[in-house]
TORTIRO-941950 format. One record per residue (C-alpha): residue in one letter; x, y, z. Coordinates in Angstrom, 3 decimals, padded with zeros to 6 digits. Layout:
<atoms>
+---+----------+----------+----------+
| r |        u |        v |        w |
+---+----------+----------+----------+
| a |        X |        Y |        Z |
...
+---+----------+----------+----------+
</atoms>
This chain:
<atoms>
+---+----------+----------+----------+
| r |        u |        v |        w |
+---+----------+----------+----------+
| m |  154.419 |  118.132 |  119.397 |
| k |  150.900 |  117.328 |  118.188 |
| f |  150.755 |  120.729 |  116.475 |
| n |  153.934 |  119.961 |  114.483 |
| s |  152.930 |  118.903 |  110.959 |
| l |  155.957 |  116.695 |  110.295 |
| y |  155.534 |  114.901 |  113.605 |
| r |  151.866 |  114.164 |  112.879 |
| i |  152.644 |  112.848 |  109.389 |
| i |  155.346 |  110.489 |  110.678 |
| i |  153.170 |  109.149 |  113.497 |
| i |  150.103 |  108.553 |  111.307 |
| v |  151.973 |  107.009 |  108.358 |
| w |  154.118 |  104.777 |  110.557 |
| m |  151.102 |  103.541 |  112.517 |
| s |  149.299 |  102.699 |  109.270 |
| v |  152.300 |  100.930 |  107.751 |
| k |  152.806 |  098.931 |  110.936 |
| f |  149.157 |  097.847 |  110.833 |
| f |  149.487 |  096.757 |  107.179 |
| i |  152.632 |  094.717 |  107.914 |
| q |  151.072 |  093.067 |  110.979 |
| l |  147.946 |  092.054 |  109.062 |
| e |  149.862 |  090.755 |  106.053 |
| t |  152.310 |  088.833 |  108.227 |
| f |  149.458 |  087.202 |  110.126 |
| r |  147.690 |  086.195 |  106.906 |
| r |  150.859 |  084.647 |  105.449 |
| k |  151.608 |  082.689 |  108.635 |
| s |  147.990 |  081.529 |  108.928 |
| k |  147.616 |  080.508 |  105.308 |
| h |  146.957 |  076.853 |  106.163 |
| s |  145.715 |  077.172 |  109.757 |
| w |  143.662 |  080.218 |  110.709 |
| d |  143.757 |  081.113 |  114.410 |
| q |  140.621 |  083.186 |  114.964 |
| e |  141.464 |  083.970 |  118.603 |
| r |  144.904 |  085.387 |  117.731 |
| w |  143.354 |  087.322 |  114.842 |
| q |  140.831 |  088.968 |  117.174 |
| k |  143.590 |  089.836 |  119.663 |
| l |  145.647 |  091.479 |  116.907 |
| l |  142.692 |  093.576 |  115.713 |
| k |  141.857 |  094.647 |  119.254 |
| k |  145.470 |  095.611 |  119.903 |
| q |  145.482 |  097.751 |  116.742 |
| a |  142.164 |  099.364 |  117.676 |
| i |  143.485 |  100.280 |  121.137 |
| e |  146.598 |  101.844 |  119.606 |
| y |  144.547 |  103.777 |  117.045 |
| k |  142.164 |  105.044 |  119.702 |
| g |  145.024 |  106.156 |  121.974 |
| k |  146.743 |  108.083 |  119.189 |
| a |  143.444 |  109.627 |  118.056 |
| i |  142.696 |  110.918 |  121.563 |
| r |  146.238 |  112.284 |  121.902 |
| l |  146.607 |  113.815 |  118.418 |
| e |  142.913 |  114.661 |  117.794 |
| g |  142.244 |  116.095 |  114.322 |
| l |  141.523 |  113.795 |  111.403 |
| l |  142.139 |  110.587 |  113.357 |
| v |  139.043 |  111.327 |  115.442 |
| k |  136.951 |  112.120 |  112.355 |
| l |  138.086 |  108.927 |  110.616 |
| g |  137.416 |  106.938 |  113.765 |
| q |  133.937 |  108.452 |  113.914 |
| f |  133.410 |  107.553 |  110.251 |
| l |  134.704 |  103.994 |  110.613 |
| s |  132.905 |  103.272 |  113.880 |
| t |  129.657 |  102.648 |  112.001 |
| r |  131.127 |  100.788 |  109.021 |
| a |  130.809 |  097.093 |  109.772 |
| d |  131.335 |  096.504 |  106.041 |
| i |  134.884 |  097.899 |  106.307 |
| l |  136.141 |  096.942 |  109.783 |
| p |  135.579 |  093.837 |  111.936 |
| k |  133.372 |  093.945 |  115.005 |
| v |  136.198 |  093.769 |  117.552 |
| f |  137.782 |  096.916 |  116.075 |
| l |  134.477 |  098.775 |  115.944 |
| e |  133.665 |  097.990 |  119.562 |
| e |  136.973 |  099.442 |  120.731 |
| i |  136.648 |  102.782 |  118.895 |
| d |  132.882 |  103.135 |  119.341 |
| d |  133.121 |  105.850 |  122.029 |
| l |  136.003 |  107.732 |  120.400 |
| v |  133.836 |  110.701 |  119.455 |
| d |  132.886 |  111.172 |  123.124 |
| r |  136.489 |  111.111 |  124.354 |
| v |  137.723 |  114.310 |  122.679 |
| p |  139.229 |  116.659 |  125.328 |
| s |  137.922 |  120.235 |  125.478 |
| f |  140.049 |  123.349 |  125.013 |
| p |  140.151 |  126.142 |  127.664 |
| w |  137.536 |  128.890 |  127.962 |
| d |  140.108 |  131.692 |  127.543 |
| k |  140.888 |  130.415 |  124.023 |
| a |  137.191 |  130.145 |  123.210 |
| k |  136.586 |  133.689 |  124.470 |
| r |  139.464 |  135.002 |  122.349 |
| i |  137.974 |  133.410 |  119.213 |
| l |  134.549 |  134.926 |  119.954 |
| e |  135.949 |  138.417 |  120.324 |
| e |  138.154 |  138.124 |  117.226 |
| e |  135.240 |  136.924 |  115.101 |
| w |  132.746 |  139.472 |  116.467 |
| s |  135.298 |  142.330 |  116.652 |
| s |  133.940 |  143.317 |  120.048 |
| d |  133.758 |  142.250 |  123.677 |
| y |  131.714 |  139.058 |  123.851 |
| n |  129.634 |  140.623 |  126.645 |
| d |  128.248 |  143.044 |  124.072 |
| v |  126.621 |  140.102 |  122.270 |
| i |  125.870 |  137.406 |  124.848 |
| k |  125.296 |  136.953 |  128.551 |
| n |  125.101 |  134.074 |  131.018 |
| i |  127.412 |  131.886 |  128.962 |
| s |  128.577 |  128.606 |  130.492 |
| e |  132.374 |  128.688 |  130.684 |
| r |  132.446 |  124.898 |  130.561 |
| p |  131.363 |  123.451 |  127.195 |
| i |  128.301 |  121.233 |  127.115 |
| a |  129.804 |  119.206 |  124.256 |
| s |  133.284 |  118.787 |  122.783 |
| a |  133.929 |  117.277 |  119.354 |
| s |  136.788 |  116.965 |  116.891 |
| i |  136.050 |  120.218 |  115.029 |
| g |  134.544 |  122.451 |  117.731 |
| q |  132.835 |  122.607 |  121.078 |
| v |  129.440 |  123.946 |  122.132 |
| y |  128.444 |  126.420 |  124.862 |
| r |  125.023 |  127.487 |  126.093 |
| a |  124.292 |  131.219 |  126.449 |
| n |  121.711 |  133.986 |  126.108 |
| l |  121.905 |  136.713 |  123.522 |
| i |  121.526 |  140.216 |  124.930 |
| t |  118.216 |  140.280 |  123.037 |
| g |  117.006 |  137.395 |  125.225 |
| e |  117.179 |  134.319 |  122.961 |
| d |  118.475 |  131.088 |  124.470 |
| v |  121.207 |  129.880 |  122.101 |
| a |  123.865 |  127.248 |  121.532 |
| i |  127.233 |  128.595 |  120.335 |
| k |  129.654 |  126.325 |  118.510 |
| i |  133.268 |  127.522 |  118.438 |
| r |  135.898 |  126.018 |  116.142 |
| r |  138.977 |  124.508 |  117.779 |
| p |  142.143 |  126.649 |  117.702 |
| a |  144.620 |  125.606 |  114.971 |
| i |  142.293 |  122.825 |  113.793 |
| r |  142.654 |  123.834 |  110.145 |
| k |  146.450 |  123.507 |  110.358 |
| i |  146.123 |  120.123 |  112.075 |
| i |  143.650 |  118.794 |  109.512 |
| k |  145.833 |  120.034 |  106.648 |
| a |  148.832 |  118.058 |  107.976 |
| d |  146.650 |  115.001 |  108.577 |
| f |  145.420 |  115.030 |  104.989 |
| k |  149.027 |  114.921 |  103.774 |
| a |  149.512 |  111.830 |  105.912 |
| l |  146.227 |  110.343 |  104.663 |
| r |  147.291 |  110.850 |  101.052 |
| i |  150.468 |  108.832 |  101.728 |
| v |  148.508 |  106.117 |  103.545 |
| f |  145.966 |  105.834 |  100.712 |
| w |  148.790 |  105.609 |  098.160 |
| l |  150.381 |  102.764 |  100.112 |
| m |  147.003 |  101.018 |  100.409 |
| d |  146.440 |  101.354 |  096.686 |
| k |  149.836 |  099.920 |  095.760 |
| f |  150.363 |  097.244 |  098.374 |
| t |  146.984 |  096.045 |  099.693 |
| s |  143.811 |  094.512 |  098.260 |
| y |  141.818 |  097.678 |  099.067 |
| g |  143.128 |  099.207 |  095.853 |
| n |  141.044 |  096.682 |  093.906 |
| q |  137.819 |  097.486 |  095.728 |
| l |  138.081 |  101.231 |  096.369 |
| d |  138.912 |  104.148 |  094.136 |
| l |  141.216 |  105.495 |  096.835 |
| s |  142.278 |  108.664 |  095.032 |
| r |  138.654 |  109.742 |  094.576 |
| l |  137.768 |  108.598 |  098.080 |
| y |  140.551 |  110.803 |  099.405 |
| e |  139.158 |  113.807 |  097.525 |
| e |  135.619 |  113.115 |  098.763 |
| v |  136.709 |  112.824 |  102.405 |
| r |  138.845 |  115.940 |  102.124 |
| n |  136.075 |  118.015 |  100.540 |
| v |  133.434 |  116.983 |  103.068 |
| i |  135.636 |  117.520 |  106.119 |
| e |  137.083 |  120.807 |  104.853 |
| d |  133.515 |  122.022 |  104.381 |
| e |  132.875 |  121.064 |  108.006 |
| l |  135.669 |  123.451 |  109.065 |
| d |  133.718 |  126.402 |  107.635 |
| f |  130.728 |  127.167 |  109.859 |
| k |  129.344 |  129.500 |  107.189 |
| k |  128.745 |  126.411 |  105.045 |
| e |  127.131 |  124.624 |  107.975 |
| l |  124.844 |  127.638 |  108.413 |
| k |  123.822 |  127.380 |  104.752 |
| n |  123.180 |  123.632 |  105.099 |
| g |  121.091 |  124.171 |  108.235 |
| l |  118.924 |  126.771 |  106.519 |
| h |  118.424 |  124.345 |  103.617 |
| f |  117.159 |  121.551 |  105.890 |
| q |  115.040 |  124.015 |  107.844 |
| e |  113.217 |  124.880 |  104.632 |
| r |  112.982 |  121.223 |  103.678 |
| y |  111.248 |  120.177 |  106.926 |
| k |  109.124 |  123.273 |  107.517 |
| d |  105.947 |  121.484 |  106.394 |
| s |  106.759 |  118.157 |  108.079 |
| p |  104.985 |  117.908 |  111.455 |
| g |  106.860 |  115.899 |  114.042 |
| y |  110.295 |  117.006 |  112.817 |
| r |  112.243 |  120.116 |  113.711 |
| i |  115.427 |  121.949 |  112.687 |
| p |  116.849 |  124.671 |  114.991 |
| n |  116.750 |  128.316 |  113.928 |
| y |  120.097 |  129.899 |  113.087 |
| i |  121.296 |  133.390 |  114.024 |
| s |  123.054 |  134.465 |  110.832 |
| e |  124.043 |  137.874 |  112.243 |
| w |  126.539 |  136.372 |  114.710 |
| s |  127.623 |  133.304 |  112.714 |
| t |  131.056 |  133.317 |  111.055 |
| k |  133.544 |  130.769 |  109.694 |
| k |  134.660 |  129.962 |  113.245 |
| v |  131.495 |  130.629 |  115.257 |
| l |  127.980 |  129.262 |  114.720 |
| v |  125.009 |  130.563 |  116.737 |
| m |  121.728 |  128.656 |  116.736 |
| e |  118.559 |  128.232 |  118.757 |
| w |  118.922 |  126.188 |  121.946 |
| i |  116.555 |  123.213 |  121.826 |
| e |  115.778 |  121.035 |  124.827 |
| g |  115.834 |  117.307 |  124.211 |
| a |  117.640 |  114.044 |  124.827 |
| r |  119.610 |  111.784 |  122.538 |
| i |  117.268 |  109.638 |  120.507 |
| t |  118.958 |  106.531 |  121.937 |
| d |  118.288 |  107.620 |  125.551 |
| l |  115.797 |  104.829 |  126.244 |
| s |  115.215 |  105.797 |  129.880 |
| y |  114.181 |  109.332 |  128.803 |
| i |  111.871 |  107.891 |  126.148 |
| e |  110.270 |  105.589 |  128.696 |
| d |  109.894 |  108.358 |  131.309 |
| k |  108.115 |  110.584 |  128.781 |
| g |  105.779 |  107.810 |  127.689 |
| i |  106.964 |  107.827 |  124.075 |
| n |  106.232 |  104.666 |  122.093 |
| r |  109.593 |  103.320 |  120.903 |
| n |  108.111 |  101.407 |  117.969 |
| d |  106.288 |  104.475 |  116.655 |
| l |  109.413 |  106.581 |  117.182 |
| a |  111.516 |  104.137 |  115.137 |
| r |  109.022 |  104.246 |  112.257 |
| k |  108.922 |  108.028 |  112.417 |
| l |  112.715 |  108.280 |  112.269 |
| l |  112.825 |  105.833 |  109.365 |
| k |  110.324 |  107.918 |  107.412 |
| g |  112.020 |  111.214 |  108.208 |
| y |  115.458 |  110.038 |  107.163 |
| l |  114.524 |  107.757 |  104.276 |
| e |  112.966 |  110.737 |  102.526 |
| q |  116.424 |  112.346 |  102.504 |
| l |  117.977 |  109.305 |  100.846 |
| l |  115.373 |  108.593 |  098.158 |
| q |  115.622 |  111.834 |  096.263 |
| e |  118.283 |  114.015 |  094.772 |
| g |  119.765 |  116.762 |  096.915 |
| q |  121.436 |  116.865 |  100.314 |
| f |  121.314 |  114.292 |  103.104 |
| h |  122.589 |  114.494 |  106.679 |
| a |  125.897 |  112.578 |  106.463 |
| d |  126.581 |  112.469 |  110.208 |
| p |  123.335 |  111.244 |  111.830 |
| h |  124.809 |  109.704 |  114.992 |
| s |  122.681 |  109.668 |  118.141 |
| g |  124.152 |  112.957 |  119.431 |
| n |  122.895 |  114.739 |  116.312 |
| i |  119.306 |  113.474 |  116.564 |
| l |  117.308 |  114.604 |  119.588 |
| i |  113.894 |  113.590 |  120.898 |
| q |  111.638 |  116.083 |  122.690 |
| e |  108.981 |  115.407 |  125.327 |
| d |  106.150 |  115.415 |  122.801 |
| g |  107.966 |  112.968 |  120.483 |
| t |  109.256 |  115.586 |  118.040 |
| i |  112.481 |  114.517 |  116.310 |
| v |  115.141 |  117.236 |  116.054 |
| f |  117.985 |  117.026 |  113.516 |
| i |  121.046 |  119.136 |  114.408 |
| d |  124.653 |  119.667 |  113.242 |
| f |  124.719 |  119.957 |  109.467 |
| g |  128.466 |  120.414 |  109.124 |
| m |  128.784 |  117.110 |  107.282 |
| v |  126.302 |  116.656 |  104.447 |
| g |  126.352 |  114.467 |  101.373 |
| h |  124.794 |  114.931 |  097.955 |
| i |  122.712 |  112.660 |  095.725 |
| e |  122.781 |  113.715 |  092.089 |
| a |  119.739 |  113.451 |  089.839 |
| r |  121.227 |  110.666 |  087.703 |
| d |  122.074 |  108.634 |  090.799 |
| a |  118.592 |  109.106 |  092.222 |
| l |  117.182 |  107.409 |  089.099 |
| s |  119.616 |  104.501 |  089.447 |
| i |  118.779 |  104.112 |  093.128 |
| r |  115.126 |  103.902 |  092.109 |
| k |  115.957 |  101.124 |  089.657 |
| l |  117.964 |  099.296 |  092.311 |
| i |  115.177 |  099.412 |  094.911 |
| t |  112.399 |  098.397 |  092.526 |
| g |  114.634 |  095.626 |  091.164 |
| v |  115.130 |  094.189 |  094.647 |
| v |  111.441 |  094.401 |  095.537 |
| l |  110.277 |  092.935 |  092.209 |
| s |  113.099 |  090.326 |  092.022 |
| q |  114.398 |  091.857 |  088.789 |
| y |  118.021 |  091.116 |  089.614 |
| r |  119.405 |  092.127 |  086.259 |
| d |  118.034 |  095.605 |  086.894 |
| v |  119.753 |  095.569 |  090.270 |
| t |  123.094 |  094.665 |  088.695 |
| n |  122.674 |  097.276 |  085.982 |
| a |  121.840 |  099.878 |  088.622 |
| l |  125.010 |  098.995 |  090.551 |
| e |  126.966 |  099.456 |  087.337 |
| e |  125.311 |  102.828 |  086.706 |
| l |  126.149 |  103.832 |  090.274 |
| r |  129.817 |  102.935 |  089.555 |
| f |  130.049 |  100.048 |  092.022 |
| l |  131.127 |  097.592 |  089.300 |
| l |  134.387 |  097.888 |  087.414 |
| p |  134.465 |  097.101 |  083.662 |
| n |  135.902 |  093.562 |  084.088 |
| s |  133.374 |  092.432 |  086.703 |
| d |  131.304 |  089.312 |  086.047 |
| k |  127.782 |  090.736 |  086.106 |
| r |  126.206 |  087.286 |  085.829 |
| q |  127.932 |  086.055 |  088.986 |
| i |  127.118 |  089.271 |  090.832 |
| e |  123.487 |  088.934 |  089.788 |
| k |  123.449 |  085.411 |  091.229 |
| a |  124.983 |  086.634 |  094.498 |
| i |  122.396 |  089.392 |  094.803 |
| q |  119.582 |  086.949 |  094.089 |
| t |  120.844 |  084.617 |  096.808 |
| l |  121.215 |  087.404 |  099.360 |
| v |  117.780 |  088.859 |  098.670 |
| t |  116.328 |  085.358 |  098.788 |
| l |  117.806 |  084.725 |  102.220 |
| f |  117.299 |  088.073 |  103.909 |
| v |  114.106 |  089.405 |  102.331 |
| e |  112.023 |  086.483 |  101.131 |
| q |  113.020 |  083.769 |  103.601 |
| d |  113.633 |  083.622 |  107.334 |
| l |  117.121 |  082.243 |  107.983 |
| t |  115.741 |  080.259 |  110.911 |
| m |  113.896 |  078.022 |  108.447 |
| m |  117.149 |  076.437 |  107.269 |
| d |  119.793 |  074.692 |  109.320 |
| e |  122.709 |  076.746 |  110.591 |
| d |  125.413 |  074.962 |  108.560 |
| t |  123.556 |  075.532 |  105.278 |
| a |  122.998 |  079.225 |  106.024 |
| e |  126.635 |  079.771 |  106.986 |
| q |  127.871 |  077.961 |  103.879 |
| v |  125.692 |  080.059 |  101.575 |
| l |  126.678 |  083.332 |  103.213 |
| r |  130.366 |  082.393 |  103.221 |
| e |  130.363 |  081.554 |  099.530 |
| v |  128.468 |  084.710 |  098.620 |
| q |  130.952 |  086.770 |  100.647 |
| t |  133.852 |  085.068 |  098.857 |
| l |  132.311 |  085.859 |  095.491 |
| v |  131.778 |  089.522 |  096.325 |
| n |  135.266 |  089.924 |  097.802 |
| k |  136.932 |  088.502 |  094.698 |
| q |  134.888 |  090.425 |  092.176 |
| p |  136.222 |  093.787 |  090.946 |
| i |  133.702 |  095.750 |  092.985 |
| q |  134.545 |  099.192 |  094.322 |
| l |  132.949 |  101.676 |  096.685 |
| p |  132.475 |  104.899 |  094.711 |
| s |  133.844 |  107.773 |  096.751 |
| e |  130.651 |  109.787 |  096.466 |
| f |  128.746 |  107.017 |  098.283 |
| a |  131.173 |  106.605 |  101.192 |
| f |  129.210 |  109.001 |  103.400 |
| l |  125.861 |  107.680 |  102.161 |
| g |  126.829 |  104.185 |  103.301 |
| r |  127.943 |  105.487 |  106.663 |
| a |  124.722 |  107.471 |  107.128 |
| i |  122.560 |  104.460 |  106.313 |
| s |  124.469 |  102.122 |  108.640 |
| t |  124.272 |  104.706 |  111.454 |
| i |  120.520 |  105.180 |  111.082 |
| v |  119.930 |  101.420 |  110.924 |
| g |  121.849 |  101.014 |  114.174 |
| i |  119.700 |  103.662 |  115.880 |
| l |  116.489 |  102.078 |  114.546 |
| y |  117.362 |  098.680 |  115.954 |
| s |  118.300 |  100.195 |  119.309 |
| l |  114.811 |  101.743 |  119.454 |
| d |  112.971 |  098.673 |  118.188 |
| p |  115.010 |  095.450 |  117.958 |
| e |  112.077 |  093.728 |  116.227 |
| i |  111.580 |  096.325 |  113.481 |
| n |  111.147 |  094.934 |  109.956 |
| l |  112.833 |  097.562 |  107.805 |
| i |  111.522 |  096.100 |  104.552 |
| e |  107.901 |  096.134 |  105.690 |
| e |  108.118 |  099.508 |  107.420 |
| g |  109.938 |  101.109 |  104.509 |
| k |  107.587 |  099.688 |  101.898 |
| p |  104.879 |  102.406 |  102.105 |
| i |  107.527 |  105.130 |  101.958 |
| v |  109.193 |  103.524 |  098.958 |
| q |  105.826 |  102.964 |  097.244 |
| e |  104.971 |  106.635 |  097.655 |
| w |  108.356 |  107.567 |  096.291 |
| i |  107.978 |  105.191 |  093.314 |
| n |  104.602 |  106.776 |  092.527 |
| r |  106.101 |  110.246 |  092.597 |
| e |  109.146 |  109.333 |  090.549 |
| e |  107.307 |  107.222 |  088.008 |
| s |  104.718 |  109.929 |  087.397 |
| a |  107.579 |  112.272 |  086.508 |
| d |  109.043 |  109.716 |  084.082 |
| k |  106.567 |  108.799 |  081.308 |
| r |  108.677 |  105.810 |  080.276 |
| y |  107.135 |  103.857 |  083.179 |
| d |  103.536 |  103.079 |  084.136 |
| p |  103.257 |  103.509 |  087.928 |
| t |  100.031 |  101.459 |  088.102 |
| k |  101.769 |  098.551 |  086.400 |
| v |  104.770 |  098.829 |  088.708 |
| l |  102.594 |  098.747 |  091.829 |
| r |  100.559 |  095.798 |  090.491 |
| q |  103.838 |  093.925 |  089.945 |
| l |  104.967 |  094.954 |  093.406 |
| y |  101.903 |  093.584 |  095.194 |
| a |  101.847 |  090.448 |  093.043 |
| r |  105.462 |  089.737 |  093.903 |
| l |  105.051 |  090.404 |  097.621 |
| t |  102.010 |  088.103 |  097.882 |
| s |  103.512 |  085.135 |  095.972 |
| i |  106.944 |  084.347 |  097.337 |
| e |  108.565 |  081.112 |  096.272 |
| n |  110.834 |  078.984 |  098.450 |
| p |  114.420 |  080.139 |  097.845 |
| l |  116.083 |  076.832 |  098.836 |
| d |  115.103 |  075.320 |  095.469 |
| r |  117.311 |  077.848 |  093.690 |
| l |  120.490 |  077.635 |  095.789 |
| s |  122.123 |  074.414 |  094.555 |
| n |  122.753 |  075.443 |  090.930 |
| e |  123.889 |  078.904 |  091.960 |
| l |  126.518 |  077.490 |  094.345 |
| d |  127.815 |  075.050 |  091.676 |
| q |  128.179 |  077.880 |  089.175 |
| h |  129.933 |  079.986 |  091.794 |
| r |  132.454 |  077.203 |  092.529 |
| e |  133.352 |  076.961 |  088.828 |
| w |  133.952 |  080.705 |  088.715 |
| e |  135.959 |  080.593 |  091.973 |
| e |  138.280 |  077.926 |  090.476 |
| t |  139.074 |  080.284 |  087.596 |
| v |  139.800 |  083.124 |  090.037 |
| r |  142.065 |  080.863 |  092.133 |
| r |  144.128 |  079.953 |  089.045 |
| k |  144.649 |  083.610 |  088.159 |
| e |  145.595 |  084.493 |  091.710 |
| s |  148.387 |  081.894 |  091.681 |
| y |  150.075 |  083.810 |  088.844 |
| s |  150.538 |  086.959 |  090.871 |
| r |  151.374 |  085.273 |  094.209 |
| s |  154.847 |  084.234 |  092.983 |
| m |  155.760 |  087.887 |  092.391 |
| l |  154.624 |  089.274 |  095.754 |
| w |  158.126 |  089.029 |  097.263 |
| n |  159.420 |  091.663 |  094.843 |
| k |  156.624 |  094.036 |  095.835 |
| h |  157.184 |  093.530 |  099.579 |
| y |  160.949 |  093.996 |  099.148 |
| s |  160.453 |  097.235 |  097.218 |
| f |  157.921 |  098.411 |  099.755 |
| t |  160.428 |  097.855 |  102.600 |
| l |  163.082 |  099.887 |  100.767 |
| l |  160.620 |  102.690 |  100.150 |
| l |  159.376 |  102.650 |  103.745 |
| f |  162.822 |  103.059 |  105.306 |
| s |  163.796 |  105.704 |  102.765 |
| m |  160.661 |  107.719 |  103.644 |
| i |  161.411 |  107.460 |  107.368 |
| g |  164.979 |  108.586 |  106.808 |
| f |  163.789 |  111.423 |  104.614 |
| f |  161.368 |  112.737 |  107.268 |
| i |  164.023 |  112.468 |  109.992 |
| s |  166.529 |  114.348 |  107.885 |
| l |  164.001 |  117.116 |  107.264 |
| s |  163.373 |  117.555 |  110.971 |
| l |  167.101 |  117.564 |  111.784 |
| k |  168.001 |  119.799 |  108.798 |
| m |  171.000 |  117.590 |  107.904 |
| s |  171.798 |  118.329 |  104.286 |
| d |  174.106 |  115.325 |  103.688 |
| l |  171.648 |  112.898 |  105.182 |
| l |  168.850 |  114.551 |  103.211 |
| l |  170.770 |  114.006 |  099.973 |
| a |  171.523 |  110.379 |  100.855 |
| t |  167.964 |  109.506 |  101.775 |
| s |  166.591 |  111.337 |  098.744 |
| i |  168.825 |  109.233 |  096.480 |
| s |  167.860 |  106.097 |  098.383 |
| g |  164.192 |  107.018 |  098.090 |
| g |  164.555 |  107.588 |  094.364 |
| i |  166.217 |  104.187 |  093.938 |
| s |  163.466 |  102.529 |  095.975 |
| i |  160.747 |  104.133 |  093.877 |
| l |  162.573 |  103.001 |  090.718 |
| v |  162.738 |  099.434 |  092.081 |
| v |  159.007 |  099.559 |  092.792 |
| i |  158.248 |  100.689 |  089.239 |
| i |  160.537 |  098.064 |  087.660 |
| t |  159.258 |  095.154 |  089.746 |
| n |  155.647 |  096.108 |  089.162 |
| a |  156.248 |  096.356 |  085.416 |
| f |  158.046 |  092.990 |  085.471 |
| e |  155.197 |  091.421 |  087.408 |
| r |  152.624 |  092.695 |  084.940 |
| r |  154.683 |  091.285 |  082.055 |
| i |  154.894 |  087.842 |  083.706 |
| w |  151.154 |  087.948 |  084.383 |
| k |  150.268 |  088.721 |  080.767 |
| k |  152.657 |  086.070 |  079.437 |
| k |  151.187 |  083.326 |  081.644 |
| e |  147.649 |  084.455 |  080.855 |
| r |  148.329 |  084.139 |  077.115 |
| s |  149.788 |  080.657 |  077.613 |
| n |  146.524 |  079.535 |  079.240 |
+---+----------+----------+----------+
</atoms>
């Protein structure tokens, strides 16, 4: 059944809707008394269900799980812990199917091209699985073969994802913080590119050229002659996962130096326009005996445009030089802030966060004060019209993944201090290309700021008072819309059951039932439109009266 498109759509959409209802119900019941233990149990239960369905259905659920497993900014810790090993739980497909794909793609007996191939894959992932072999010309190679019918599966899953994103946009708070339609397009484009191994070959050759003059880093060679859309042939490289601490210790590799080397090698991808490795989990970064870092698997890459590279420069220099208005402006240029956002409040929140995490050790203040500040800053950010631009979804994931690896190598690493020389070099290079700035002046400001840090606790009191005044205004506006939520939930329920009936009727080919559910679905959609329009009218009327 997992290869049936309609079945997959129903399972994925229903699971998502059930999760939404469970979360909303819990929040409504716990409005006055929050039970953290029950909340954690609910999230863990949902994570277990998601993981089970992902392993059974495979396809996009595994890719999304892999994406979400490093996004602590999106999902709570208990959920992340449960799906953390999802990428390693994908079952392999049989050798006879793999052999058939090889011979179809090469239009010949596979023995005419390779020898000594391992019939059991050495790795199995959501898109393909990898075998080790020798070409008849003698080269030791890794061969990645695309999963049978994976394109059909992914296509059905994207239909389900489109429905889920639409429901999220209309009936959850995520619609206020994410441009879900653009996020859908970004995810679809990146993952569809990953299905075409010809594009991965092109990406690999690009990074090979990029690192050719960088000692200590390596990209495998690719065999273009035998690489197709479904088969990718590359050099076999010996090495262990970069998080294999026992291997690192056995080989006498200094973990602190390795962490700094990885930071430098990857940060250079993120601080300039062009491509970056969007899937840098530990299985895609290897460490060799001599300490060489090997980047592999370039199926998923992201892009940083020239205009965004300039804004990222402004953001980083603004943080380092405490020019928080520049930081806020950069976030606006990068499309994180919606037009009605309060830039002054966001600037204050950024100043507080940088104060706490960059300029001041949290251990220097008492725990209650630190928690209060962080809680209020989080409240401010959550209630501001801030969105995650779709084009940065994979950038955020890549950064969070690399940070996790760095801390596993060196738990004491100071990312600000270690990244400073890299960023300074980058600022020099970028500023010299832009005559509007004086790089010498920027660096003088940088060193002056870093050597004269003021105590941040003196600035917190006024900022928190101003935030509370703003929060009171937000709370008043929220009360307007809360009275109309019942109409939205009622319409949503009608639409949900109409959709389920519609899918069932399609699968059973019952024309009368199809007509009935189609009419019911149309009525439900009409109710949704009317109630939403009515709610907006009430909102505007009350807003004018205030």
